[in-house]
C-alpha positions in Angstrom: -8.2 -8.8 -54.9 -5.2 -10.2 -54.9 -3.8 -13.7 -53.8 -2.5 -15.2 -51.0 1.2 -16.1 -51.4 1.4 -19.7 -49.5 4.8 -19.4 -48.7 4.9 -16.7 -47.1 1.8 -17.4 -44.9 3.8 -20.8 -44.1 7.1 -19.8 -43.8 5.7 -16.8 -41.7 3.4 -18.8 -39.3 6.1 -21.7 -38.8 8.1 -18.7 -37.5 5.5 -17.1 -35.2 4.8 -20.1 -33.7 8.0 -21.3 -32.5 9.2 -17.7 -32.0 6.0 -18.1 -28.9 7.0 -21.8 -27.8 5.5 -22.0 -24.9 2.8 -19.2 -25.0 0.7 -21.1 -27.8 -2.4 -21.7 -26.1 -2.5 -18.4 -25.0 -1.7 -16.7 -28.3 -4.1 -18.9 -30.1 -7.0 -17.6 -27.7 -5.6 -13.8 -28.3 -6.1 -14.3 -32.4 -9.6 -15.9 -32.1 -10.7 -13.6 -29.3 -9.8 -10.7 -31.3 -11.2 -12.3 -35.2 -14.6 -13.2 -32.8 -14.2 -9.6 -31.8 -13.9 -7.8 -35.1 -17.1 -10.5 -36.6 -19.0 -9.1 -34.1 -18.4 -5.6 -34.9 -19.1 -6.2 -38.9 -22.2 -8.2 -37.9 -23.4 -5.2 -35.5 -26.4 -7.0 -33.9 -26.9 -10.9 -32.7 -27.3 -13.2 -35.2 -29.2 -16.7 -35.3 -29.5 -19.7 -37.7 -29.1 -19.3 -40.8 -28.1 -15.0 -40.8 -25.4 -16.7 -38.0 -23.9 -18.9 -40.5 -23.9 -17.0 -43.5 -22.4 -14.1 -41.7 -19.7 -16.5 -40.0 -19.5 -17.7 -43.7 -18.6 -14.3 -45.2 -16.4 -13.0 -42.4 -14.3 -16.3 -42.3 -14.2 -16.4 -46.8 -14.3 -12.6 -47.5 -12.3 -11.0 -44.1 -10.0 -13.3 -43.2 -9.6 -14.9 -46.4 -6.9 -17.9 -44.6 -8.8 -20.6 -47.4 -10.0 -21.2 -50.5 -13.0 -22.6 -49.6 -14.7 -22.2 -46.5 -18.0 -23.3 -45.8 -20.6 -23.2 -42.6 -23.2 -25.5 -42.3 -25.6 -26.9 -39.5 -28.9 -27.1 -37.5 -30.3 -27.0 -33.9 -27.6 -27.4 -32.0 -24.6 -28.5 -34.1 -22.2 -25.5 -36.6 -19.8 -27.3 -38.6 -17.3 -24.9 -41.0 -15.5 -26.9 -43.8 -12.3 -25.9 -44.6 -10.4 -26.4 -48.0 -6.9 -25.1 -49.3 -6.4 -24.4 -45.4 -3.3 -22.1 -45.6 -2.3 -21.7 -41.9 -2.4 -26.0 -42.5 0.6 -26.2 -44.4 2.5 -24.0 -41.6 1.5 -26.4 -39.3 2.5 -29.3 -41.5 5.9 -28.3 -41.7 5.5 -27.8 -37.5 4.6 -31.0 -37.4 7.3 -33.2 -39.7 9.6 -31.1 -37.1 8.4 -32.3 -34.0 6.6 -28.9 -33.2 3.8 -28.0 -31.2 1.3 -26.3 -34.1 -1.3 -23.2 -33.6 -5.1 -23.3 -35.0 -6.7 -20.2 -34.3 -9.7 -21.0 -36.7 -10.9 -23.0 -33.6 -11.4 -20.7 -31.0 -12.2 -18.0 -33.4 -15.7 -20.5 -33.7 -16.1 -20.7 -30.3 -15.3 -17.3 -29.8 -17.6 -16.2 -32.6 -20.9 -18.5 -31.7 -20.8 -16.6 -28.4 -20.7 -13.4 -29.2 -22.8 -12.9 -31.7 -25.3 -15.7 -31.6 -25.5 -15.6 -27.3 -25.1 -19.2 -27.3 -22.9 -21.6 -25.9 -20.1 -23.3 -27.8 -18.3 -26.5 -27.4 -15.7 -28.2 -29.7 -17.6 -31.4 -30.5 -14.5 -32.5 -32.9 -12.2 -31.9 -35.6 -12.1 -34.3 -38.5 -8.9 -34.1 -40.8 -9.3 -36.2 -43.8 -5.7 -36.7 -44.5 -4.9 -33.9 -46.6 -3.1 -30.8 -45.4 -5.5 -27.8 -45.4 -8.9 -29.3 -45.2 -10.7 -30.2 -42.3 -14.3 -30.1 -40.8 -14.6 -28.3 -37.2 -18.2 -29.3 -35.3 -18.8 -26.9 -32.8 -22.2 -28.2 -30.3 -24.5 -25.4 -30.0 -26.2 -24.5 -26.3 
């Protein structure tokens, strides 16, 4: 499997976000929805609990390959996606330095995936960033 050229992804992401200016929220949702639909088709049927977490982690890591590492954990009404080495974040960091808006489609991808594949209602509880570009923990509530 070829490695992702982070510099290309960073520049491409920055250019796409800047060209979409006023439509970012709509586009972010559409990307998340499309990726969740791809995941739903790959899963082929409703998954819950550990089966869902394992399948989502595999989809994020093997199919999207947006980061160097991704881990999906949780129990009960909590789901966490831990990301390390995210290629999208480096483009967002460039945008932040310029005072421009950013776009992370991974957050809505998780929300839509939970709903479409596990059949549970999902809410975003929080996104924790530790200060290292490309690292975050996305916390979802499951209903």
